[in-house]
C-alpha positions in Angstrom: 11.5 14.2 13.7 11.1 17.7 15.1 11.5 16.4 18.6 14.7 14.6 17.8 16.2 17.6 16.0 15.2 19.8 19.0 16.9 17.4 21.4 20.1 17.4 19.3 20.1 21.2 19.3 19.6 21.2 23.1 22.5 18.7 23.5 24.7 21.0 21.4 23.8 23.8 23.7 25.1 21.8 26.7 21.9 20.5 28.2 22.1 17.3 30.1 19.9 14.2 29.6 18.2 15.1 32.9 17.3 18.6 31.6 16.0 17.2 28.4 13.8 14.8 30.4 12.5 17.6 32.6 11.5 19.5 29.4 9.4 16.4 28.6 11.1 15.7 25.3 12.3 12.1 26.0 13.5 9.9 28.8 17.0 9.9 30.2 18.0 6.5 28.8 16.7 7.3 25.3 18.5 10.7 25.5 21.7 8.9 26.4 21.4 6.5 23.4 20.7 9.5 21.1 23.6 11.4 22.6 26.0 8.5 21.9 24.7 8.2 18.3 25.1 11.9 17.5 28.5 12.1 19.3 29.8 9.3 17.1 28.8 11.4 14.0 30.3 14.6 15.4 26.9 16.4 15.4 27.4 17.7 19.0 30.0 20.2 17.7 28.4 23.6 17.6 30.4 24.4 14.5 29.1 21.5 12.5 26.0 21.8 10.4 23.1 19.5 11.4 22.2 17.0 8.7 18.9 16.9 6.9 15.9 15.3 8.5 16.2 12.2 6.3 19.7 11.5 7.5 18.7 11.9 11.2 15.7 9.6 10.5 17.9 7.0 9.0 20.2 7.1 12.0 17.5 6.6 14.6 15.7 3.8 12.6 18.6 1.4 12.6 21.3 1.0 15.2 23.2 -2.3 15.1 20.5 -3.9 13.1 17.7 -3.0 15.6 15.2 -0.2 15.6 16.0 2.4 18.2 12.3 3.2 18.8 10.0 0.2 19.3 6.4 0.3 20.4 5.5 -2.0 23.2 1.9 -2.2 21.9 2.8 -2.8 18.3 2.2 -6.5 18.6 -1.4 -5.8 19.9 -2.3 -3.3 17.1 -4.8 -5.6 15.4 -6.6 -6.3 18.7 -6.7 -2.6 19.6 -8.2 -1.7 16.2 -10.9 -4.4 16.8 -11.7 -2.9 20.2 -11.9 0.6 18.8 -14.3 -0.6 16.1 
């Protein structure tokens, strides 16, 4: 959550998706999706107060009925745990 909040703050300060990527926080596509989500809610306005972490977490968990963040290896979790054992 700290990373998401940090990215939103950087966006409010005028940083581009490319600058956020160069800082190693997240990729450009993901930053673009996040920028659209926070723009819709008016959180890019420097005068607006950033919401609580719980509200930000809720926003990134569901977008149009789909999770924003999905793990490509989640379906292999059981197998990886067996390998690790």
